[in-house]
C-alpha positions in Angstrom: 165.3 -18.1 -67.1 165.6 -21.2 -65.4 165.7 -24.9 -66.5 161.7 -24.7 -67.0 162.0 -22.4 -69.8 164.4 -25.0 -71.6 161.9 -27.6 -70.6 158.7 -26.2 -71.6 160.0 -25.6 -75.1 161.4 -28.9 -75.7 157.9 -30.4 -74.3 156.1 -27.9 -76.7 158.2 -29.0 -79.7 157.6 -32.6 -78.7 153.5 -32.2 -78.4 153.7 -29.9 -81.6 155.3 -32.9 -83.5 152.3 -35.1 -81.9 149.5 -33.1 -83.1 151.1 -33.0 -86.8 151.3 -36.9 -86.5 147.8 -37.1 -85.6 146.9 -34.3 -87.9 145.4 -35.9 -91.4 145.4 -32.3 -93.3 148.7 -31.4 -94.7 148.3 -27.5 -94.3 147.9 -27.9 -90.5 150.7 -30.7 -90.4 153.0 -28.5 -92.0 151.9 -25.4 -89.5 152.6 -27.9 -86.4 155.9 -28.7 -87.7 157.2 -25.3 -88.2 155.9 -24.5 -84.7 158.0 -27.8 -83.4 161.0 -26.5 -85.3 160.7 -23.0 -83.7 160.5 -24.2 -80.4 163.3 -26.6 -80.7 165.2 -23.7 -81.8 164.2 -21.4 -78.7 165.3 -24.7 -76.6 168.8 -24.7 -78.2 169.1 -20.8 -77.2 168.4 -21.6 -73.6 170.9 -24.4 -73.9 173.4 -22.3 -75.0 173.0 -19.8 -72.8 173.3 -22.3 -70.0 176.7 -22.9 -70.9 178.0 -19.4 -70.3 179.7 -19.0 -66.9 177.5 -16.4 -65.7 174.5 -18.5 -66.1 172.2 -20.1 -63.8 170.0 -22.2 -65.9 171.4 -25.5 -65.7 169.8 -26.6 -69.0 173.1 -27.8 -70.7 173.5 -31.6 -70.7 170.1 -32.5 -69.8 168.1 -35.2 -71.6 164.6 -34.6 -72.3 161.9 -36.7 -71.6 158.0 -35.7 -72.0 156.3 -35.7 -68.9 153.1 -37.8 -67.7 150.8 -35.0 -68.5 152.5 -34.9 -72.1 152.0 -38.4 -72.5 148.6 -38.5 -71.6 147.7 -35.6 -74.0 149.5 -37.5 -76.9 147.2 -40.6 -76.1 144.2 -38.6 -76.5 145.6 -37.1 -79.5 146.0 -40.5 -81.2 142.6 -41.7 -80.1 140.7 -38.6 -80.7 142.5 -36.4 -83.2 143.4 -32.8 -82.6 140.2 -31.2 -82.9 138.8 -33.0 -79.9 141.3 -32.2 -77.4 142.1 -28.4 -78.5 141.1 -27.4 -75.2 143.7 -29.8 -73.4 146.2 -28.4 -76.2 145.0 -25.0 -75.0 146.1 -25.8 -71.4 149.4 -26.8 -72.5 150.0 -23.5 -73.9 150.5 -24.7 -77.4 149.9 -22.0 -80.5 148.3 -22.4 -83.5 145.2 -23.8 -82.4 143.0 -21.1 -84.2 143.4 -23.3 -86.8 140.3 -25.5 -85.6 138.0 -22.8 -84.7 138.9 -19.8 -87.1 136.6 -19.9 -90.0 137.6 -20.2 -93.9 136.1 -18.8 -96.8 137.1 -19.1 -100.5 140.7 -17.9 -100.8 141.0 -16.6 -97.2 143.2 -19.6 -96.1 143.5 -20.7 -92.5 147.0 -19.8 -90.9 149.9 -21.7 -92.5 152.9 -19.6 -91.7 154.4 -18.7 -88.0 153.2 -14.9 -88.7 149.7 -16.1 -89.2 149.7 -18.0 -85.9 147.5 -16.5 -83.1 145.5 -14.6 -85.5 141.7 -14.7 -84.5 142.9 -17.1 -81.7 139.8 -18.6 -79.6 141.0 -21.0 -77.0 137.6 -22.4 -76.0 137.8 -24.6 -73.3 134.6 -26.7 -73.8 134.5 -30.1 -75.5 133.0 -33.3 -75.3 135.9 -34.8 -73.1 135.7 -32.2 -70.4 132.1 -32.1 -70.5 132.5 -36.3 -69.4 134.9 -35.4 -66.8 133.0 -32.8 -64.8 129.7 -34.8 -65.2 131.7 -37.9 -63.4 133.0 -35.2 -60.9 129.2 -34.0 -60.5 127.7 -37.4 -59.7 130.6 -38.8 -57.5 130.4 -35.9 -54.8 126.8 -35.4 -55.1 126.1 -39.5 -54.7 129.1 -40.0 -52.3 127.6 -37.3 -50.4 124.0 -38.7 -50.1 125.1 -42.0 -49.0 127.6 -40.5 -46.6 124.7 -38.4 -45.4 122.2 -41.4 -44.8 124.8 -44.0 -43.5 125.4 -41.4 -41.1 122.0 -41.6 -39.7 122.7 -45.1 -38.9 120.3 -46.6 -41.8 120.5 -50.3 -42.5 122.9 -51.2 -45.6 119.5 -51.9 -47.7 118.4 -48.0 -47.1 121.6 -46.8 -48.0 121.9 -48.7 -51.1 118.4 -47.8 -52.3 118.8 -44.0 -51.4 122.1 -44.0 -53.1 120.5 -45.7 -56.4 117.5 -43.2 -56.1 120.1 -40.3 -56.5 121.9 -41.8 -58.9 118.8 -42.3 -60.9 117.6 -38.7 -59.8 120.8 -36.9 -60.7 121.6 -38.6 -63.8 118.1 -37.9 -65.4 117.9 -34.4 -64.3 121.3 -34.3 -65.8 120.4 -35.4 -69.0 117.1 -33.6 -69.0 118.9 -30.1 -68.7 121.4 -30.9 -71.3 118.8 -32.3 -74.0 116.7 -29.2 -73.4 120.1 -26.8 -73.6 121.4 -28.3 -76.9 117.9 -28.7 -78.2 117.3 -24.9 -77.7 120.9 -23.9 -79.2 119.8 -25.9 -82.0 116.5 -24.0 -82.3 118.1 -20.9 -81.8 120.8 -21.7 -84.9 118.1 -23.1 -87.2 116.1 -20.1 -86.9 118.8 -17.6 -87.3 120.1 -19.6 -90.1 116.7 -19.4 -91.6 116.7 -15.3 -91.3 120.2 -15.3 -93.2 119.3 -17.6 -96.0 116.4 -15.3 -96.5 118.7 -12.0 -96.2 121.2 -14.0 -99.0 118.1 -14.3 -101.5 116.8 -10.9 -101.0 120.0 -8.7 -100.4 123.0 -10.5 -102.0 125.1 -7.4 -102.5 124.4 -6.1 -99.0 125.4 -9.6 -97.6 128.7 -9.4 -99.6 129.6 -6.2 -98.6 129.3 -7.1 -94.8 131.3 -10.2 -95.1 134.0 -8.1 -96.8 134.0 -5.4 -94.1 134.7 -8.4 -91.5 137.4 -9.9 -93.5 139.0 -6.4 -93.8 138.8 -5.8 -90.0 141.1 -9.1 -90.0 143.7 -7.6 -92.1 142.5 -8.6 -95.5 143.0 -5.8 -98.0 139.2 -4.3 -99.0 139.3 -5.1 -102.9 140.6 -8.9 -102.3 137.9 -9.1 -99.3 134.9 -8.0 -101.8 136.1 -10.5 -104.6 136.2 -13.5 -102.2 132.5 -12.3 -100.6 131.3 -11.8 -104.1 132.7 -15.3 -105.4 131.4 -16.9 -102.0 127.8 -15.5 -102.5 127.3 -16.9 -106.1 127.4 -20.3 -103.8 124.3 -19.6 -101.8 124.8 -23.1 -99.5 128.8 -22.6 -98.9 128.1 -18.6 -98.2 125.2 -19.7 -95.8 127.8 -21.5 -94.0 130.6 -19.2 -93.9 128.1 -16.2 -92.8 126.9 -18.5 -89.8 130.4 -18.8 -89.0 131.7 -15.2 -89.6 129.1 -12.7 -89.4 126.7 -14.5 -86.6 129.5 -16.3 -84.6 127.6 -19.8 -84.9 129.6 -23.1 -85.5 127.2 -25.8 -86.6 130.4 -28.3 -85.5 129.9 -27.3 -82.0 126.3 -28.2 -81.9 125.7 -31.9 -81.0 122.9 -33.8 -81.3 120.2 -33.2 -78.1 120.1 -37.1 -77.5 123.6 -37.6 -78.0 124.6 -34.9 -74.9 121.6 -36.0 -73.0 122.9 -40.0 -73.0 126.4 -38.7 -72.5 125.7 -36.4 -69.6 123.4 -39.5 -68.3 126.1 -41.6 -68.6 129.0 -39.6 -67.3 126.9 -38.6 -64.1 125.6 -42.2 -63.4 129.1 -43.7 -63.3 130.4 -40.9 -60.9 127.4 -41.6 -58.5 128.1 -45.5 -58.9 131.1 -45.7 -57.2 130.2 -44.8 -53.7 127.7 -47.5 -53.9 129.9 -50.4 -54.9 130.8 -51.6 -51.3 127.3 -51.7 -50.3 126.5 -54.1 -53.6 128.9 -56.5 -52.0 129.0 -58.4 -48.6 130.2 -55.3 -46.7 127.9 -53.9 -44.3 128.0 -50.9 -41.4 131.1 -49.2 -40.9 133.5 -51.2 -43.0 131.0 -50.3 -45.9 131.0 -46.7 -45.2 134.7 -46.4 -45.1 135.3 -48.6 -48.1 132.9 -46.1 -50.0 134.5 -43.1 -48.5 138.2 -44.7 -49.7 136.6 -45.2 -52.9 135.2 -42.1 -53.6 138.7 -40.4 -51.9 140.9 -42.4 -54.7 138.3 -41.4 -57.5 138.5 -37.9 -56.7 142.3 -37.7 -56.7 141.9 -39.1 -60.4 139.2 -36.8 -61.3 141.2 -33.8 -59.7 144.2 -35.4 -62.2 142.0 -35.1 -65.2 140.9 -31.6 -64.3 144.6 -30.4 -64.4 144.6 -31.5 -68.4 142.5 -28.3 -69.0 143.5 -26.1 -66.1 146.9 -26.3 -67.0 147.6 -26.9 -63.1 150.1 -28.5 -61.5 148.5 -32.0 -61.3 149.3 -33.0 -57.8 147.9 -29.9 -56.3 144.5 -30.2 -58.3 144.0 -33.9 -57.3 144.7 -33.1 -53.6 142.2 -29.7 -53.5 139.6 -32.0 -55.1 140.0 -34.7 -52.7 139.6 -32.0 -49.7 136.8 -30.5 -51.5 134.7 -33.5 -52.3 136.1 -35.4 -49.0 134.6 -32.0 -47.0 131.3 -32.3 -48.5 131.1 -36.1 -47.7 132.2 -35.4 -44.1 129.5 -32.3 -43.9 127.0 -34.9 -44.9 127.8 -37.4 -42.8 127.8 -35.6 -39.6 124.6 -34.0 -40.5 123.2 -36.8 -40.9 124.5 -38.5 -37.5 123.1 -35.6 -36.0 119.6 -35.9 -37.7 119.6 -39.5 -37.2 119.9 -39.1 -33.2 117.0 -36.9 -33.2 114.7 -39.3 -35.1 116.3 -42.3 -33.1 
């Protein structure tokens, strides 16, 4: 192994401690503290192996310092909490994140020991933070391409500005409407399935308890114990309904946000990204200077978005940022030259 193995374990241990510090639940705190200790133990093994004469790991004597990415993740943990940034933590290759998605039912406890980690693990790269980042990216690339295309046709600055504002509003409203319909439809589907499940609990409680027991048995719980848990749970219908929605239907009410809130977040994130290429045209700049400034500002913003996306993908940050600049820059360049060609035909 190389020194990267030692560093990865040290950084994992550091992040586990950050998660534990940000986690209010004592059971989850204990889990991530145990994971930090296990990672430190593994790092110590890599360091010990590097002291052997035949070893080429180079870990011995190194002083650990968390990377910039890890520091950003720690800041997000403090601001938003572990559950909100679990997709980022997944990209950092942390274990034990099933505690934020795995169901809890009566005596069927969440994982609290190292042997439980990884059972029923579901990574889930979704989340509001990720949606905001990609919303900004969509607005940035689409409106920058529009602005550069109109500017390439040699249109006056006022025309470019009006076109950009129209593109911002059209794109943001379209994104908001689509998000509202999507989340509203999800909620309606959830409410319909929950209503059916409520009727089944009332009419066939024994059958529902047996189905739930078989689900827990498939997850490794002894059938007798699973039946005890499910029978006790069905004695409290509302709690049973919530658990059945998660375990039997695979629905998580916490993952379904407000349609209006989702639409607002989508509108704002797209609008923020779409507004950046317009900024130079709102100043005294005009002509080629404004176009150049818009392209430069867009390039810087694309670089920042690429860095942010790397938090979710786990890929090398610089490579991801440069790739985003090339993709967005390529789209803008094509739009500019197509606009110039069309402008030549029109004029």
